[in-house]
C-alpha positions in Angstrom: 143.1 31.8 158.5 139.8 31.6 160.5 140.3 35.2 161.7 140.8 36.3 158.0 137.6 34.6 157.0 135.7 36.2 159.9 137.1 39.6 159.0 136.1 39.2 155.4 132.5 38.3 156.4 132.3 41.4 158.7 133.6 43.7 156.0 131.3 42.3 153.4 128.3 42.8 155.8 129.3 46.4 156.5 129.7 47.2 152.8 126.5 45.5 151.7 123.6 47.7 150.6 120.7 48.3 153.0 118.0 45.7 153.1 115.7 46.2 150.2 112.0 46.7 151.0 110.1 43.4 150.5 106.4 44.1 149.7 104.9 41.3 151.8 102.7 43.2 154.2 105.1 42.8 157.1 107.3 45.6 158.5 110.5 43.9 159.4 113.1 45.4 161.7 115.5 47.6 159.8 113.6 47.2 156.6 112.4 50.9 156.6 115.5 52.4 158.0 116.1 55.9 156.5 112.4 56.3 155.6 110.4 59.3 156.5 108.2 58.3 159.4 104.7 59.9 159.6 102.6 59.7 162.9 100.6 62.9 162.8 97.4 61.7 161.2 94.4 64.0 161.8 90.7 63.8 161.0 89.7 65.1 157.6 86.3 63.3 157.5 84.9 65.0 159.5 87.2 67.9 158.6 88.0 68.9 162.2 91.8 68.6 162.1 91.7 66.7 165.5 94.0 63.7 166.1 92.6 60.5 164.7 90.6 58.4 167.1 92.7 55.3 166.2 96.5 55.3 165.8 98.0 55.2 162.3 101.6 55.6 161.2 103.3 55.4 157.9 106.8 55.3 156.3 107.9 56.8 152.9 111.0 55.6 151.2 112.4 56.1 147.7 114.0 53.0 146.4 115.5 52.1 143.0 112.4 50.0 142.2 109.9 52.7 143.1 108.3 54.8 145.8 107.7 52.5 148.8 105.1 53.4 151.4 104.0 51.4 154.5 101.0 51.9 156.8 100.4 50.5 160.2 96.8 50.8 161.2 95.9 50.0 164.8 92.4 48.7 165.2 91.3 47.9 168.8 88.7 45.2 169.5 86.0 47.9 170.1 86.4 49.2 166.5 84.7 46.7 164.1 86.7 45.4 161.2 85.3 45.2 157.7 86.4 41.9 156.1 84.4 42.3 152.9 86.3 41.4 149.7 86.0 44.0 147.0 86.6 44.2 143.3 89.1 46.4 141.6 88.0 50.1 141.6 85.7 49.4 144.5 83.6 52.2 146.1 82.5 50.2 149.1 82.8 51.7 152.6 85.5 49.4 154.0 88.7 49.7 156.0 91.3 51.1 153.6 94.3 53.3 153.1 95.0 55.9 150.4 98.4 56.9 149.0 98.2 59.9 146.7 101.2 61.3 144.8 101.8 64.3 142.7 105.1 63.2 141.1 105.9 66.7 139.6 104.7 68.6 142.7 103.0 71.3 140.6 99.3 70.6 141.6 98.2 69.6 138.1 98.0 65.8 138.1 98.0 63.3 141.0 97.6 59.5 141.3 95.6 57.8 143.9 96.5 54.2 145.1 94.0 52.6 147.4 94.3 49.3 149.3 91.6 47.7 151.5 92.3 45.6 154.6 91.4 42.5 152.6 93.8 43.3 149.7 91.4 44.9 147.2 92.7 47.9 145.2 91.5 51.0 143.5 93.5 53.5 141.5 92.6 56.8 140.0 94.0 59.9 138.3 93.4 63.3 140.0 93.0 66.5 138.0 91.5 69.9 138.5 92.6 69.8 142.1 89.9 67.4 143.3 88.4 65.5 140.3 89.0 61.7 140.5 88.9 59.4 137.4 89.1 55.8 138.4 88.9 54.5 134.8 92.7 54.3 134.8 94.4 51.0 136.0 98.1 51.0 136.8 100.6 48.3 137.4 101.9 48.6 141.1 102.5 46.2 144.0 100.8 45.9 147.3 100.5 43.4 150.2 98.4 43.3 153.4 98.7 41.4 156.7 96.5 41.4 159.8 97.0 40.6 163.4 95.1 41.0 166.7 96.1 44.6 167.2 95.6 45.9 163.6 96.7 45.6 160.0 99.6 46.5 157.8 99.9 47.6 154.2 103.0 47.9 152.0 102.9 49.6 148.6 105.5 50.0 145.9 104.8 52.4 143.0 107.3 52.0 140.1 108.9 55.2 138.8 107.6 54.4 135.4 104.0 54.6 136.5 103.7 58.3 135.4 105.5 60.9 133.4 107.7 63.1 135.5 109.7 66.3 135.1 113.5 66.1 135.1 115.2 66.1 138.5 117.4 68.8 140.0 120.8 67.8 141.4 119.8 64.2 141.8 116.8 65.0 144.0 113.1 65.1 143.3 110.4 66.9 145.3 107.1 64.9 145.3 103.9 66.0 146.9 102.3 63.2 149.0 99.0 62.7 150.8 98.3 59.7 153.0 95.1 58.7 154.7 93.4 55.8 156.5 89.6 55.3 156.5 87.8 53.4 159.3 85.1 51.5 157.4 82.6 51.1 160.3 82.4 54.8 161.0 83.6 56.5 157.8 86.3 58.5 159.8 89.2 59.6 157.5 92.5 60.4 159.2 95.1 62.0 156.9 98.5 63.5 156.6 98.7 66.4 155.8 95.3 68.0 156.8 93.9 68.3 153.3 90.4 67.4 151.9 89.1 66.7 148.4 85.8 68.4 149.6 87.6 71.7 149.4 88.5 73.5 146.1 92.2 73.2 146.7 93.3 69.6 147.3 96.3 68.6 145.1 98.1 71.8 146.0 97.8 71.0 149.7 99.8 67.8 149.5 103.0 67.7 151.6 106.4 68.1 149.8 108.7 65.1 150.2 112.2 65.3 148.8 113.6 62.0 147.7 116.6 60.6 145.8 116.1 60.7 142.0 115.6 57.3 140.4 114.6 56.5 136.9 113.1 53.3 135.3 112.4 52.3 131.8 109.6 50.2 130.6 108.5 48.5 127.4 105.2 46.7 127.7 103.4 44.9 124.9 99.9 43.6 125.4 98.6 41.4 122.6 95.0 40.4 122.7 92.6 38.0 120.9 88.9 38.1 121.1 86.1 36.0 119.7 82.5 37.2 119.5 79.4 35.1 118.7 76.2 36.9 117.8 73.4 34.6 118.6 70.7 36.8 117.1 72.3 37.2 113.7 74.1 33.8 113.7 77.5 35.1 113.0 80.9 35.2 114.7 84.0 37.4 114.5 87.6 36.9 115.5 89.9 39.9 116.2 93.4 40.3 117.3 95.7 43.3 118.0 98.1 44.8 120.5 98.8 47.7 122.8 102.3 49.1 123.1 103.6 51.2 126.0 107.2 52.5 125.9 108.7 54.6 128.6 112.5 55.0 128.1 112.6 57.4 131.0 110.4 59.6 133.2 110.3 62.4 130.6 108.8 60.5 127.7 106.1 58.0 127.0 104.7 56.5 123.9 101.4 54.5 123.8 100.1 52.9 120.6 97.3 50.6 119.7 97.3 48.4 116.6 94.0 47.1 115.4 92.6 47.9 118.8 89.6 46.1 120.3 87.7 49.0 121.7 84.6 46.8 122.5 83.6 47.3 126.1 83.7 44.4 128.5 82.2 46.8 131.0 78.4 47.4 130.7 77.1 50.9 130.7 74.0 51.8 132.7 70.8 52.0 130.8 69.4 55.4 130.1 66.1 56.5 128.5 66.8 60.0 127.3 64.2 62.1 125.5 65.9 65.4 126.2 67.8 67.6 123.7 71.1 67.0 125.5 73.5 64.1 125.3 74.1 61.6 128.1 77.7 61.5 129.3 79.4 58.0 129.5 82.8 57.4 131.0 85.5 55.4 129.2 87.5 52.5 130.6 89.4 51.5 127.4 93.1 51.1 128.4 94.6 53.1 125.6 92.6 56.2 126.5 93.0 55.8 130.3 96.8 55.3 130.4 98.3 58.7 131.6 95.4 60.6 130.1 95.6 63.4 132.7 97.7 65.6 130.5 94.7 65.9 128.1 92.3 66.9 130.8 90.8 70.3 129.9 87.6 70.8 131.9 85.2 73.6 130.9 84.2 73.7 134.6 80.6 72.8 133.7 79.7 69.3 135.0 81.4 66.7 132.7 82.3 69.2 130.0 85.7 68.8 128.4 87.5 69.3 125.1 88.7 65.6 124.8 85.9 63.1 125.3 87.4 59.8 124.2 84.1 58.0 123.8 83.8 59.9 120.5 86.7 57.7 119.1 85.2 54.5 117.9 81.7 55.8 118.6 78.7 55.7 116.3 79.9 56.1 112.7 78.9 59.1 110.6 77.3 56.9 108.0 74.9 55.4 110.6 76.3 51.8 110.3 77.0 51.1 114.0 80.2 51.7 115.9 83.3 52.7 113.9 86.3 50.5 113.6 89.7 51.9 114.5 92.8 51.2 112.4 95.4 52.5 114.8 95.9 55.0 117.6 99.0 56.6 119.1 99.7 58.8 122.0 102.9 60.3 123.4 103.5 62.6 126.3 106.5 63.8 128.3 108.2 66.9 129.7 111.0 69.3 129.2 111.9 71.1 132.4 108.6 72.2 134.0 106.8 72.1 130.6 104.6 69.0 129.9 103.3 68.0 126.5 101.1 65.4 124.9 100.0 64.4 121.4 97.3 62.0 120.5 95.9 60.7 117.2 93.4 58.0 116.2 92.3 57.0 112.7 89.1 55.1 112.0 88.6 52.7 109.1 86.4 53.0 106.0 85.0 55.8 103.9 83.2 57.3 106.9 86.3 56.9 109.1 87.2 60.0 111.1 90.6 61.3 112.2 91.0 62.6 115.7 94.0 64.6 116.8 94.9 66.5 120.0 98.0 68.4 121.1 98.5 69.6 124.7 101.2 71.7 126.4 101.3 73.1 130.0 103.9 75.0 131.9 104.3 75.4 135.7 105.3 78.8 137.1 105.1 77.9 140.8 101.8 79.3 142.1 100.5 79.6 138.5 100.3 77.3 135.5 99.3 77.9 131.9 98.2 75.4 129.3 97.0 75.1 125.8 95.0 72.3 124.0 94.4 72.1 120.3 92.1 69.4 118.8 91.3 68.6 115.2 88.6 66.2 113.8 88.2 65.4 110.1 84.8 63.9 109.2 84.9 63.2 105.4 81.4 61.6 105.3 80.0 64.9 106.5 82.5 67.1 104.6 83.3 68.6 108.0 86.5 69.7 109.7 86.4 70.8 113.3 89.3 72.7 115.0 89.1 73.8 118.7 91.7 75.7 120.7 91.6 76.1 124.5 93.9 78.0 126.9 93.6 77.4 130.6 95.2 79.2 133.6 95.3 78.2 137.3 96.5 80.6 139.9 96.9 80.0 143.7 96.8 83.7 144.5 97.1 83.3 148.3 96.7 80.5 150.7 93.0 81.4 150.7 92.3 82.4 147.1 92.3 80.0 144.1 91.4 81.2 140.6 90.9 79.1 137.5 90.1 80.5 134.0 89.9 79.2 130.5 89.3 80.5 127.0 88.1 78.4 124.1 87.4 78.9 120.4 86.1 76.7 117.6 86.4 76.9 113.9 84.1 74.6 111.9 84.5 74.2 108.2 81.3 72.6 106.9 80.9 72.1 103.1 83.2 75.1 102.4 81.7 77.5 105.0 83.4 78.5 108.2 81.6 79.0 111.5 83.5 80.5 114.4 82.8 81.3 118.0 84.3 81.4 121.5 83.7 80.7 125.2 85.2 81.5 128.6 85.0 80.4 132.2 86.3 81.9 135.4 85.9 80.4 138.9 87.3 81.9 142.1 87.3 80.1 145.5 87.9 81.8 148.8 88.6 79.9 152.0 87.5 82.2 154.8 88.4 80.1 157.8 86.3 78.6 160.6 84.6 76.3 158.0 83.4 79.2 155.8 84.1 79.4 152.1 82.8 81.2 149.1 82.8 80.7 145.3 82.1 82.9 142.4 81.7 81.4 138.9 81.0 82.9 135.5 80.6 81.2 132.1 80.0 82.4 128.5 79.6 80.0 125.6 78.6 81.5 122.2 75.7 80.1 120.2 78.1 79.1 117.4 80.7 77.5 119.7 81.0 73.8 118.8 83.3 71.4 120.6 81.4 68.1 120.5 83.2 66.7 117.5 85.9 65.6 120.0 84.8 67.1 123.2 81.7 67.1 125.4 79.6 70.1 126.3 75.9 69.6 127.3 74.9 72.8 125.6 76.3 76.0 124.1 74.6 79.4 123.7 74.5 80.5 127.4 75.8 82.9 130.0 75.8 81.7 133.6 76.9 83.1 136.9 76.6 82.0 140.5 77.6 83.0 144.0 77.9 80.3 146.6 78.7 80.3 150.3 79.3 77.1 152.4 79.7 76.5 156.1 81.1 73.3 157.6 80.3 72.2 161.2 82.4 69.5 162.8 82.1 70.3 166.6 78.9 68.4 167.1 77.8 67.0 170.5 79.2 63.5 171.2 75.7 62.0 171.5 74.7 63.4 168.0 74.2 60.8 165.3 76.1 63.1 163.0 79.8 63.8 162.9 79.6 66.8 160.5 77.3 69.0 158.4 78.3 71.0 155.3 75.6 73.6 154.4 75.4 75.2 151.0 73.6 78.4 149.8 73.8 79.4 146.1 72.1 81.8 143.9 72.6 81.7 140.1 71.4 83.2 136.8 71.3 81.5 133.4 70.5 83.2 130.1 71.1 82.2 126.6 73.6 84.3 124.5 70.8 86.4 123.1 69.6 87.7 126.4 66.7 85.2 126.9 66.2 84.4 130.6 66.4 80.6 131.0 66.5 80.4 134.8 67.1 82.1 138.2 67.7 79.6 141.0 68.1 79.5 144.7 69.8 76.4 146.0 69.9 75.3 149.6 71.6 72.1 150.6 73.3 70.0 153.2 75.7 67.1 153.1 76.2 65.2 156.4 78.3 62.4 157.7 76.9 60.1 160.3 79.0 58.4 163.0 78.0 55.0 161.7 79.7 55.7 158.3 76.5 56.7 156.4 76.1 59.9 154.5 73.0 62.1 154.0 72.5 64.7 151.3 69.5 67.0 150.8 69.1 69.8 148.3 66.3 72.2 147.5 66.3 74.1 144.2 63.8 76.9 143.8 63.6 78.0 140.1 62.0 81.1 138.7 59.9 81.2 135.5 62.0 81.0 132.4 62.4 79.9 128.8 63.3 76.4 127.5 65.2 77.1 124.3 66.3 73.5 123.7 63.1 71.5 123.9 61.9 72.1 120.3 65.4 71.7 118.8 65.6 75.2 117.3 61.9 75.7 116.6 61.1 78.3 119.2 61.7 78.8 122.9 58.9 77.8 125.3 58.0 79.8 128.4 57.6 77.7 131.5 56.3 78.8 135.0 58.3 78.5 138.2 59.1 75.1 139.6 60.9 73.4 142.5 63.0 70.4 143.0 63.7 68.6 146.4 66.2 65.7 146.4 67.2 63.4 149.3 69.9 60.7 149.3 71.2 58.4 152.0 74.0 55.9 151.5 74.5 53.4 154.3 77.5 51.1 154.3 77.4 47.5 155.4 76.2 46.8 158.9 75.9 43.1 159.6 74.6 41.5 156.4 73.0 44.6 154.8 73.9 47.8 153.1 71.5 50.2 151.2 71.2 53.3 149.0 68.0 55.4 149.0 67.2 58.3 146.6 64.0 60.3 146.6 62.9 63.3 144.7 59.9 65.6 144.6 59.8 67.8 141.5 57.2 70.1 139.8 57.5 71.6 136.4 56.0 71.3 132.9 53.3 73.6 131.7 51.6 73.4 135.1 54.6 74.6 137.1 54.0 74.1 140.8 50.4 73.1 140.4 51.4 69.5 139.7 54.1 67.6 141.5 55.9 64.4 140.4 58.2 62.2 142.3 60.7 59.3 142.0 62.1 56.9 144.5 64.9 54.4 144.3 65.8 51.9 147.0 68.8 49.6 146.4 69.5 47.1 149.3 72.5 44.8 149.2 72.6 41.5 151.1 76.0 39.9 151.9 75.7 36.1 151.9 79.4 36.2 153.1 82.3 38.5 152.7 82.9 37.4 149.1 79.4 37.1 147.8 76.7 39.8 147.7 73.4 40.2 146.0 71.5 43.4 145.3 68.1 44.2 143.8 66.1 47.3 144.0 63.2 49.2 142.3 63.0 52.7 140.9 59.6 54.2 140.4 58.9 57.6 138.7 55.7 59.5 138.1 55.8 62.8 136.1 52.3 64.1 135.6 53.3 67.0 133.4 56.1 65.6 131.2 57.0 67.5 128.0 58.4 65.5 125.0 59.2 67.0 121.7 57.4 65.6 118.6 58.6 67.5 115.6 59.1 71.2 114.5 57.4 73.2 117.3 54.9 70.5 118.3 55.3 69.1 121.8 53.4 66.5 123.7 52.2 66.8 127.3 52.2 63.4 129.0 51.3 61.7 132.3 54.4 59.4 132.7 55.0 56.4 134.9 58.1 54.3 134.8 59.3 51.3 136.7 62.9 50.1 136.7 64.9 47.2 138.3 68.6 47.3 139.1 69.7 43.8 140.2 72.7 41.5 140.2 75.4 39.9 142.3 79.1 40.2 142.8 81.2 37.1 143.7 84.9 37.7 144.5 85.9 34.1 144.2 89.5 34.8 145.2 92.1 37.5 144.7 92.3 36.8 140.9 88.7 35.7 140.0 85.4 37.4 140.0 82.0 36.6 138.6 79.4 39.4 138.2 75.8 39.6 137.0 74.2 42.9 136.2 70.6 43.2 135.2 68.7 46.4 134.4 65.2 46.6 133.0 63.0 49.6 132.3 59.3 49.9 131.6 57.9 53.4 130.8 54.3 54.3 130.0 53.4 57.8 128.7 49.7 58.8 128.3 49.1 61.9 126.3 47.3 64.9 127.9 47.4 67.0 124.8 49.4 68.5 122.0 50.8 72.0 122.1 52.5 74.4 119.7 54.9 77.1 120.7 53.2 80.3 119.9 54.8 83.5 118.5 55.0 84.8 122.1 56.6 81.6 123.4 53.5 80.4 125.2 52.2 76.9 124.8 49.0 76.9 122.6 46.8 73.8 122.6 46.4 72.1 119.2 44.5 69.3 117.6 47.6 67.9 115.9 47.8 64.2 116.6 50.1 63.2 119.5 50.0 59.5 120.5 50.5 57.7 123.7 53.7 55.7 123.8 55.6 53.2 125.9 59.3 52.2 126.1 60.9 48.9 127.1 64.6 48.6 127.7 66.7 45.7 128.9 70.4 45.1 129.7 71.8 41.9 131.0 75.5 41.0 131.4 77.2 38.0 133.1 80.9 38.5 133.2 83.7 36.2 134.5 87.2 37.8 134.8 90.4 35.9 135.7 93.6 37.9 136.3 96.4 35.9 134.5 99.0 38.5 135.6 99.0 42.2 136.4 96.9 43.9 133.8 96.5 40.6 131.9 93.0 39.1 131.8 90.7 36.4 130.6 87.2 37.6 130.1 84.1 35.5 129.3 81.1 37.8 128.9 77.5 37.0 128.0 75.3 39.9 127.1 71.7 40.4 126.1 69.6 43.5 125.6 67.1 45.4 123.6 65.1 48.6 123.2 61.6 49.1 121.9 59.3 52.1 121.7 55.7 51.4 120.9 53.1 54.1 119.8 50.5 53.0 122.3 50.1 52.7 126.0 50.1 49.8 128.5 50.0 49.7 132.2 53.5 50.4 133.6 53.8 46.9 135.2 52.9 45.2 131.8 55.5 47.3 129.9 58.1 46.5 132.6 57.3 42.8 132.5 57.5 42.7 128.7 61.0 44.2 128.8 62.4 40.9 129.9 61.5 39.4 126.5 63.6 41.8 124.5 66.4 40.2 122.5 67.8 42.8 120.0 71.3 41.6 120.9 72.6 38.4 122.4 76.3 37.9 122.3 79.0 35.7 123.9 82.5 37.3 124.0 85.8 35.6 125.0 88.8 37.8 125.3 92.4 37.1 126.4 95.0 39.8 126.8 98.5 39.4 128.3 100.9 42.1 129.1 104.6 41.4 128.6 107.0 43.8 130.4 110.3 43.9 128.6 
């Protein structure tokens, strides 16, 4: 009988499934059996390809619950450890690891999962090969442990984290990138040898074949918020819910009912007197959840065809931000074809309707996509339709070519307006650190994409040629570990042949061995025309001007870290005869690893500042501004944080004269009245956040701010000091959201 029982136990043990990975930060014997073991980590910052100076190894294993990855990071006693606690989506230079995954393996969309040695996390979506958007927050597991010899990280990424193409014969080929960053030096060691500083990054991830698994998810996140307006003496209660349904990897539905799109994140203050709009990122969960399918960059700074801050933005009737009744988004795939559809409907007579449809297909070394957007604006009797087609081609291991074509059709009060645009960019990796880029753009003067998208300006033709050279074999006693030099020449005209600019750019980005970075850039600009300043009332001719910018970012050493920005710039009607400057210094003091305080000034002087008044009248001003950026961050524990953010601006502009744009485009002095003016701006936010569960939060937020422009001048310090008395808004917000995974 005893022998039978013993035999039963042995057979049961032999037939039992392998030990499941336990995400506890400890690599147990046998736990990662069958995993792919990675030991060949090489330096990619600096991008030398040499073996890492400290040993790192990793394991990759597909499990029914998700993609599991473990890192073991050796850290000898002579390599300082960074023990700083960090907030979610941190950018601090600390010891950390990165897991990046392209679940479809087609080089279009990747996901970055970052874990610091103290357990802080960051996650982001990667598009356009090397563009990171950390506004997205995913639900994934991680754990960290530390010992005398180093530290260990375990990560589990659920299969429902992202849409995926269907598998083939029960197998899936992912593309994976792993790296480890040494916080004290900034050294980045990765597998494979790929770098986001190069034009081709996602496509360089290493293929990893895994067993096909599928997970479903139904998540409901109800919320309730209460807002008290202390200036107007009124309060508002609001409730709603977000819904996320993923029955499998090939389909996802996201919906928001009576969504609360009020921001618990505070945007940076900006004083903008230019003719172009300031771009602001979006952290609202509905718009960040698997938004990568809708990414359609126009390859011009932040330009894109879907700019989600338009939805729920300032109402067309001028009565503040628009309320949204409902929004829905679905995306998925059929074979190697991916698709997405999004719609949002605002409330009221002035409510707009936003719609977008996206489709992409992968052909191996090429991919082709289309995006169609439609915005109905009844208050303005306007309908805007935009169509874009984009193509990405990895021609050879050295050549990468990206192109897009766009067209807009605007129906305004019964009249159609149509135009088009196109972009092409070619990158060539020459080897030995050399690379070149050619870029050309055309945007017609009637092209309009800003009903839903973002384009800083239309009506231009642009081209540049750029060559770069990277140096990594620097002497061991050099303070620098790498230099990346840049040389660019460009030409910018409007679509009617008017020369706006010719520019020579020379720059260098350098990494220091102490983890700091230096960047310097010189732009030498020819004489040209400014066709935006007067808002359509004539182009102004301006003489040549130069711009020299320097930046240093130094990570924490001891109790201090700092950022320094300085710029010397000429311009205005005087060209190079008058020079302005600005300086920003932002030090951070660490009281301990969990609590840091920062405060720094920004000072600007522009002796020849041009500001549009009306029609073709411009004012020429001697401008001084003083700004303060201050606050603290207290990471109370792994679930709680308290943050204070204070920004104040005081700007003083004293008139030097008024000018009209003459028939020949030259500035002509005029006696038309132009007044001195001053600007005060204030933004204060105190925010407490408690994580109730993954992606479930309690927020308590106090905010105060204001903006005033006076038609007279004060001393800059007086204007700055008076900004602290502004109180256009003063609000207390309490918001609770809780995610239920069903």
